[in-house]
Residue frames as qw, qx, qy, qz and C-alpha x, y, z in Angstrom:
[[0.441, -0.281, -0.795, -0.308, -5.37, -14.02, -13.06],
 [0.544, -0.535, 0.083, -0.641, -8.13, -13.80, -10.48],
 [0.450, 0.062, -0.840, 0.296, -7.54, -15.78, -7.29],
 [0.617, -0.663, -0.153, -0.395, -9.20, -16.39, -3.95],
 [0.079, 0.527, -0.702, 0.473, -7.09, -16.28, -0.82],
 [0.334, -0.125, -0.912, 0.203, -7.49, -18.90, 1.92],
 [0.092, 0.257, 0.524, -0.807, -9.65, -16.39, 3.81],
 [0.337, 0.640, 0.690, 0.020, -12.04, -16.18, 0.86],
 [0.012, 0.792, -0.021, -0.610, -10.81, -12.70, -0.05],
 [0.732, 0.642, 0.190, 0.126, -10.68, -11.97, -3.80],
 [0.382, -0.677, 0.355, 0.518, -7.27, -11.23, -5.26],
 [0.710, 0.703, -0.033, -0.036, -5.33, -10.98, -8.48],
 [0.635, -0.486, 0.442, 0.406, -1.88, -12.21, -9.48],
 [0.584, 0.766, -0.235, -0.128, 0.26, -11.23, -12.47],
 [0.864, -0.314, 0.332, 0.212, 2.73, -14.10, -12.74],
 [0.357, 0.797, -0.467, -0.140, 6.17, -13.93, -14.32],
 [0.983, 0.051, -0.152, 0.085, 7.84, -17.24, -15.16],
 [0.759, 0.135, -0.276, 0.573, 11.03, -17.68, -13.17],
 [0.126, -0.849, 0.065, -0.509, 10.52, -14.55, -11.05],
 [0.593, 0.008, -0.591, 0.547, 12.92, -14.29, -8.13],
 [0.008, -0.086, -0.420, 0.903, 11.06, -11.47, -6.43],
 [0.092, -0.624, -0.750, -0.200, 7.43, -10.94, -5.60],
 [0.010, -0.100, 0.156, -0.983, 5.49, -7.81, -4.79],
 [0.078, -0.606, -0.784, 0.106, 2.19, -7.30, -2.97],
 [0.012, -0.284, -0.141, -0.948, 0.16, -4.17, -3.75],
 [0.063, -0.503, -0.748, 0.427, -2.34, -2.99, -1.11],
 [0.118, 0.608, 0.482, 0.619, -5.06, -0.81, -2.69],
 [0.028, -0.183, 0.222, -0.957, -6.38, 2.52, -1.52],
 [0.357, 0.148, 0.567, -0.728, -9.74, 3.33, 0.08],
 [0.661, 0.318, -0.159, -0.661, -11.58, 2.43, -3.14],
 [0.811, -0.112, 0.556, -0.142, -10.42, -1.17, -2.97],
 [0.441, -0.111, 0.773, 0.443, -9.56, -3.72, -5.63],
 [0.543, 0.727, 0.239, -0.347, -10.55, -2.53, -9.10],
 [0.808, 0.516, 0.116, 0.259, -9.11, -2.46, -12.64],
 [0.072, 0.928, -0.313, 0.189, -6.67, 0.30, -11.69],
 [0.470, -0.621, 0.618, -0.104, -4.89, -2.16, -9.39],
 [0.882, 0.110, 0.451, 0.079, -5.20, -5.32, -11.46],
 [0.615, 0.760, -0.011, 0.210, -3.76, -3.38, -14.41],
 [0.125, -0.876, 0.440, -0.156, -1.02, -2.01, -12.15],
 [0.788, -0.324, 0.523, 0.027, -0.02, -5.56, -11.21],
 [0.833, 0.390, 0.311, 0.238, 0.52, -6.44, -14.87],
 [0.306, 0.913, -0.139, 0.230, 2.32, -3.18, -15.60],
 [0.366, -0.773, 0.505, -0.115, 4.71, -3.70, -12.69],
 [0.865, -0.100, 0.483, 0.091, 5.26, -7.37, -13.54],
 [0.731, 0.611, 0.157, 0.259, 6.16, -6.48, -17.13],
 [0.125, 0.929, -0.246, 0.247, 8.45, -3.68, -16.03],
 [0.368, -0.707, 0.566, -0.212, 10.31, -5.57, -13.30],
 [0.564, 0.243, -0.785, -0.074, 10.11, -9.27, -14.11],
 [0.161, -0.119, 0.789, -0.581, 8.54, -9.89, -10.71],
 [0.266, -0.451, -0.818, -0.237, 5.30, -11.67, -9.84],
 [0.102, -0.140, 0.239, -0.956, 2.86, -9.09, -8.49],
 [0.262, -0.456, -0.849, -0.047, -0.26, -9.75, -6.41],
 [0.201, -0.224, 0.180, -0.937, -3.05, -7.64, -4.95],
 [0.196, -0.373, -0.900, 0.110, -6.26, -8.24, -3.00],
 [0.269, -0.681, -0.356, -0.580, -9.54, -6.67, -1.87],
 [0.171, 0.176, -0.611, 0.753, -9.10, -4.86, 1.48],
 [0.485, -0.021, 0.319, -0.814, -12.87, -4.76, 2.05],
 [0.234, -0.011, -0.926, -0.296, -13.91, -8.38, 1.37],
 [0.160, -0.433, -0.881, 0.105, -17.54, -9.31, 1.80],
 [0.020, 0.585, 0.360, -0.727, -18.73, -5.71, 1.95],
 [0.348, 0.653, 0.536, 0.407, -20.98, -3.95, -0.53],
 [0.262, -0.641, -0.098, 0.714, -19.53, -0.45, -0.72],
 [0.461, 0.857, 0.178, -0.142, -20.05, 2.38, -3.21],
 [0.735, 0.191, 0.187, 0.622, -17.49, 3.22, -5.85],
 [0.310, -0.281, -0.002, 0.909, -15.80, 6.52, -6.62],
 [0.033, -0.356, -0.527, -0.771, -18.64, 7.51, -8.96],
 [0.395, -0.715, -0.575, -0.045, -20.94, 7.85, -5.90],
 [0.068, 0.735, -0.161, 0.655, -20.63, 11.37, -4.39],
 [0.619, -0.633, 0.261, -0.385, -21.11, 9.87, -0.93],
 [0.921, 0.146, -0.355, 0.070, -18.84, 6.92, -1.61],
 [0.404, 0.422, -0.555, 0.592, -15.80, 8.11, 0.32],
 [0.402, -0.428, 0.373, -0.719, -17.85, 8.98, 3.41],
 [0.927, -0.136, -0.028, -0.349, -19.48, 5.55, 3.41],
 [0.828, 0.244, -0.424, 0.272, -16.14, 3.82, 3.03],
 [0.110, 0.505, -0.513, 0.686, -14.60, 5.91, 5.81],
 [0.670, -0.407, 0.162, -0.600, -17.41, 4.77, 8.11],
 [0.984, -0.074, -0.139, -0.086, -16.34, 1.13, 7.89],
 [0.500, 0.583, -0.526, 0.366, -12.63, 1.71, 8.47],
 [0.337, -0.540, 0.559, -0.531, -12.90, 1.57, 12.26],
 [0.901, -0.101, 0.275, -0.321, -14.33, -1.95, 11.94],
 [0.760, 0.482, -0.431, 0.067, -11.41, -3.29, 9.90],
 [0.793, -0.556, 0.232, 0.093, -8.93, -5.51, 11.73],
 [0.088, 0.776, -0.595, -0.190, -5.23, -5.30, 11.04],
 [0.498, -0.231, 0.835, 0.020, -4.90, -9.05, 11.49],
 [0.698, 0.490, 0.512, -0.106, -7.37, -9.65, 8.65],
 [0.449, 0.876, -0.122, -0.128, -5.84, -7.18, 6.20],
 [0.054, -0.727, 0.681, 0.065, -2.26, -8.14, 7.00],
 [0.656, -0.062, 0.751, -0.051, -3.15, -11.82, 6.96],
 [0.714, 0.627, 0.307, -0.055, -4.42, -11.38, 3.43],
 [0.230, 0.890, -0.382, -0.098, -1.28, -9.44, 2.49],
 [0.354, -0.484, 0.799, 0.032, 0.86, -12.35, 3.71],
 [0.722, 0.257, 0.639, -0.070, -1.36, -14.85, 1.87],
 [0.568, 0.816, 0.014, -0.107, -0.96, -12.80, -1.32],
 [0.033, -0.779, 0.620, 0.087, 2.80, -12.84, -0.79],
 [0.590, -0.177, 0.787, -0.003, 2.73, -16.63, -0.55],
 [0.731, 0.546, 0.391, -0.122, 0.90, -16.79, -3.89],
 [0.311, 0.860, -0.347, -0.210, 3.86, -15.17, -5.65],
 [0.983, -0.008, 0.094, 0.160, 5.94, -18.32, -5.03],
 [0.482, 0.710, -0.271, 0.436, 9.10, -16.24, -4.83],
 [0.689, -0.167, -0.479, 0.517, 11.90, -16.26, -2.23],
 [0.214, -0.225, -0.248, 0.918, 11.77, -12.52, -1.60],
 [0.009, 0.713, 0.633, 0.300, 8.66, -10.36, -1.47],
 [0.118, 0.009, -0.179, 0.977, 8.20, -6.61, -1.12],
 [0.003, 0.689, 0.714, -0.129, 5.05, -4.66, -0.31],
 [0.067, 0.102, 0.103, 0.987, 3.66, -1.36, -1.56],
 [0.020, -0.651, -0.745, 0.142, 0.47, 0.43, -0.61],
 [0.089, 0.363, 0.235, 0.897, -1.39, 3.62, -1.41],
 [0.423, -0.489, -0.029, -0.763, -3.29, 5.94, 0.94],
 [0.804, -0.386, 0.242, -0.382, -5.04, 3.57, 3.38],
 [0.975, 0.154, -0.101, 0.124, -3.05, 0.78, 1.75],
 [0.410, 0.622, -0.408, 0.528, 0.11, 2.78, 2.39],
 [0.476, -0.577, 0.408, -0.523, -0.77, 2.79, 6.08],
 [0.964, -0.131, 0.169, -0.159, -1.17, -0.98, 5.93],
 [0.786, 0.454, -0.291, 0.301, 2.14, -1.35, 4.15],
 [0.007, -0.654, 0.517, -0.552, 3.80, 0.40, 7.10],
 [0.755, -0.349, 0.371, -0.412, 2.03, -2.03, 9.43],
 [0.972, 0.218, -0.076, -0.035, 3.14, -4.93, 7.20],
 [0.342, 0.706, -0.547, 0.292, 6.78, -4.05, 7.88],
 [0.342, -0.457, 0.697, -0.435, 6.46, -5.91, 11.20],
 [0.913, 0.055, 0.015, -0.405, 4.81, -9.02, 9.74],
 [0.552, -0.430, 0.696, 0.162, 8.09, -10.80, 9.09],
 [0.750, 0.386, 0.531, 0.084, 7.02, -11.63, 5.52],
 [0.485, 0.849, 0.100, 0.183, 8.31, -8.64, 3.53],
 [0.725, -0.152, -0.030, 0.671, 11.93, -7.61, 3.11],
 [0.170, -0.047, 0.089, 0.980, 11.25, -4.13, 1.71],
 [0.074, 0.713, 0.677, -0.165, 8.21, -1.87, 1.98],
 [0.125, 0.133, 0.186, 0.966, 7.11, 1.28, 0.17],
 [0.046, 0.671, 0.647, -0.359, 4.29, 3.45, 1.47],
 [0.148, 0.356, 0.347, 0.855, 2.82, 5.94, -0.96],
 [0.245, -0.366, 0.081, -0.894, 1.30, 8.71, 1.20],
 [0.586, -0.361, -0.726, -0.014, 0.18, 6.19, 3.82],
 [0.435, -0.805, -0.017, -0.403, -1.21, 7.51, 7.09],
 [0.372, 0.419, -0.665, 0.493, 1.57, 7.62, 9.68],
 [0.178, 0.029, 0.742, -0.646, -0.86, 7.68, 12.59],
 [0.008, 0.460, 0.867, 0.191, -4.32, 6.11, 12.39],
 [0.154, -0.357, -0.123, -0.913, -6.75, 9.01, 11.81],
 [0.263, -0.051, 0.638, -0.722, -9.04, 9.51, 14.80],
 [0.725, 0.146, 0.058, -0.670, -12.31, 8.60, 12.97],
 [0.728, 0.296, -0.588, -0.193, -10.72, 5.36, 11.72],
 [0.024, 0.394, -0.827, 0.399, -9.57, 4.06, 15.08],
 [0.853, -0.220, -0.173, -0.441, -11.05, 0.83, 16.35],
 [0.734, -0.512, 0.433, -0.106, -10.12, -2.10, 18.56],
 [0.931, 0.171, 0.257, 0.193, -8.58, -3.99, 15.64],
 [0.481, 0.812, -0.113, 0.310, -6.10, -1.26, 14.72],
 [0.700, -0.451, -0.023, 0.554, -2.49, -0.76, 15.75],
 [0.065, 0.940, -0.101, -0.320, -0.32, 2.27, 15.11],
 [0.787, 0.574, -0.124, 0.191, 2.07, 2.26, 12.14],
 [0.098, 0.789, -0.498, 0.347, 4.89, 3.84, 14.14],
 [0.688, -0.426, 0.533, -0.246, 4.63, 1.04, 16.72],
 [0.947, 0.252, 0.197, 0.025, 4.83, -1.56, 13.96],
 [0.530, 0.760, -0.281, 0.251, 7.86, 0.19, 12.47],
 [0.280, -0.719, 0.560, -0.302, 9.58, -0.13, 15.82],
 [0.785, -0.182, 0.578, -0.129, 9.20, -3.93, 15.54],
 [0.770, 0.594, -0.092, -0.214, 10.28, -4.28, 11.91],
 [0.831, -0.267, 0.339, 0.351, 13.86, -5.39, 12.56],
 [0.390, -0.316, 0.479, 0.720, 16.00, -5.16, 9.43],
 [0.406, 0.634, 0.625, 0.206, 13.12, -4.44, 7.01],
 [0.219, -0.117, 0.160, 0.955, 13.86, -1.38, 4.88],
 [0.167, 0.741, 0.634, -0.145, 11.00, 1.10, 4.48],
 [0.185, 0.060, 0.252, 0.948, 10.51, 4.00, 2.06],
 [0.138, 0.705, 0.605, -0.344, 7.70, 6.54, 2.42],
 [0.233, 0.282, 0.406, 0.837, 6.68, 8.75, -0.51],
 [0.065, -0.717, -0.554, 0.418, 4.89, 11.93, 0.60],
 [0.255, 0.653, 0.289, 0.652, 3.75, 15.25, -0.82],
 [0.236, 0.018, -0.369, 0.899, 4.41, 18.52, 0.96],
 [0.364, -0.148, -0.044, -0.918, 0.76, 19.59, 0.59],
 [0.572, -0.214, -0.760, -0.224, -0.80, 16.36, 1.86],
 [0.452, -0.528, 0.256, -0.671, -2.93, 16.92, 4.96],
 [0.953, -0.195, -0.153, -0.174, -3.01, 13.15, 5.59],
 [0.839, -0.038, -0.203, 0.503, 0.77, 13.13, 6.23],
 [0.121, -0.985, -0.004, -0.120, 1.40, 16.30, 8.28],
 [0.415, 0.696, -0.475, 0.344, 5.01, 17.46, 8.72],
 [0.396, -0.579, 0.578, -0.417, 5.20, 16.62, 12.42],
 [0.924, -0.035, 0.336, -0.176, 4.17, 13.03, 11.70],
 [0.785, 0.568, -0.191, 0.158, 6.58, 12.79, 8.78],
 [0.050, 0.739, -0.560, 0.370, 9.34, 13.93, 11.15],
 [0.683, -0.356, 0.558, -0.308, 8.44, 11.09, 13.55],
 [0.944, 0.309, 0.100, -0.057, 8.43, 8.66, 10.64],
 [0.542, 0.703, -0.374, 0.270, 11.89, 9.78, 9.61],
 [0.267, -0.654, 0.588, -0.394, 13.11, 9.56, 13.21],
 [0.889, -0.136, 0.373, -0.228, 12.04, 5.90, 13.21],
 [0.438, -0.358, 0.719, 0.404, 14.59, 5.19, 10.49],
 [0.611, 0.574, 0.544, 0.040, 12.25, 5.25, 7.51],
 [0.314, -0.073, 0.383, 0.866, 13.61, 6.79, 4.32],
 [0.273, 0.741, 0.465, -0.400, 11.28, 9.65, 3.35],
 [0.338, 0.165, 0.507, 0.775, 10.98, 10.86, -0.22],
 [0.109, 0.672, 0.403, -0.612, 9.33, 14.30, -0.30],
 [0.322, 0.418, 0.538, 0.657, 7.74, 15.97, -3.32],
 [0.036, -0.328, -0.224, 0.917, 7.26, 19.71, -3.01],
 [0.375, 0.184, -0.184, -0.890, 3.84, 20.99, -4.00],
 [0.402, -0.074, -0.852, -0.328, 2.33, 17.50, -4.26],
 [0.603, -0.245, 0.268, -0.710, -0.97, 16.61, -2.60],
 [0.606, -0.106, 0.754, -0.230, -2.46, 13.28, -1.59],
 [0.761, 0.359, 0.536, -0.061, -2.72, 10.60, -4.28],
 [0.250, 0.818, -0.266, -0.445, -0.33, 12.23, -6.75],
 [0.134, -0.449, 0.833, 0.295, 1.28, 9.00, -7.99],
 [0.306, 0.004, 0.950, 0.058, -0.97, 6.02, -8.58],
 [0.355, 0.604, 0.710, -0.075, -4.20, 7.24, -10.19],
 [0.254, 0.052, 0.341, 0.904, -3.92, 9.44, -13.30],
 [0.125, -0.643, -0.607, -0.450, -7.63, 10.27, -13.11],
 [0.400, -0.709, -0.411, 0.411, -7.20, 12.20, -9.87],
 [0.192, 0.952, 0.060, 0.230, -6.90, 15.98, -10.08],
 [0.451, -0.821, 0.337, 0.093, -3.88, 15.76, -7.76],
 [0.911, 0.101, 0.252, 0.311, -1.96, 13.48, -10.16],
 [0.017, 0.887, -0.353, -0.296, 1.46, 14.85, -11.15],
 [0.931, 0.359, -0.065, -0.004, 2.83, 12.87, -14.07],
 [0.453, 0.662, -0.490, 0.341, 6.48, 13.88, -13.77],
 [0.333, -0.528, 0.614, -0.483, 6.60, 13.38, -10.02],
 [0.918, -0.039, 0.248, -0.309, 4.75, 10.08, -10.38],
 [0.844, 0.456, -0.259, 0.107, 7.27, 8.78, -12.91],
 [0.197, 0.633, -0.591, 0.459, 10.17, 9.82, -10.68],
 [0.588, -0.396, 0.501, -0.496, 8.57, 8.28, -7.59],
 [0.976, 0.121, 0.065, -0.168, 8.01, 4.97, -9.40],
 [0.646, 0.568, -0.439, 0.260, 11.61, 4.90, -10.60],
 [0.040, -0.565, 0.622, -0.540, 12.89, 5.46, -7.09],
 [0.757, -0.244, 0.369, -0.480, 10.42, 3.11, -5.42],
 [0.969, 0.219, -0.083, -0.078, 11.16, 0.20, -7.76],
 [0.487, 0.573, -0.537, 0.382, 14.90, 0.74, -7.42],
 [0.348, -0.491, 0.563, -0.566, 14.45, 0.71, -3.63],
 [0.904, -0.075, 0.226, -0.356, 12.41, -2.50, -3.74],
 [0.883, 0.389, -0.242, 0.103, 15.06, -4.11, -5.94],
 [0.748, -0.566, 0.073, 0.338, 17.76, -3.09, -3.48],
 [0.633, 0.520, 0.090, 0.566, 19.59, -0.99, -6.04]]
């Protein structure tokens, strides 16, 4: 169902009666859209968890993926985002699951925020799907912190990062630093950015995506 967080940010929750685990999904650069609301219901049905998501660009009128200049326009606003706002909404979405344990997953930009969320104290397990390990230079602003710094403050929170070997957004030297921080890294040879969550992307790899989901959900469940 559609919800509104305390901040006024739009969100969506797929509730499961009696769920003992919750999951928050942080969208990619294209924000909250049917891909992610549908994903919440798919994951809830598959796991028996309550799954919530939210709009990472609330109150902004931004172009969609059908606009050839859409990505550039969205990139322009990233430096003005504040971690406190995005992570505050992630925590609020976690509270809406009404479950004792909550995990967090994110994709692309949302994967970067899932790494940052590891230090929030609200999530027990985190999965980043090809999230930026260092804030890209054009995205940096006064409201941003570095994911690796957050990971150093995460305490006992377990973190898994899913990356493709051909992804320029997660270069090998940064992946090595991520791994050195204690994060479990799951590498897929030949995969490029966005190969898991959006079947409409040319980089989507169905077999790798299915395997990554199996491993990610097992990780979140603590199996």
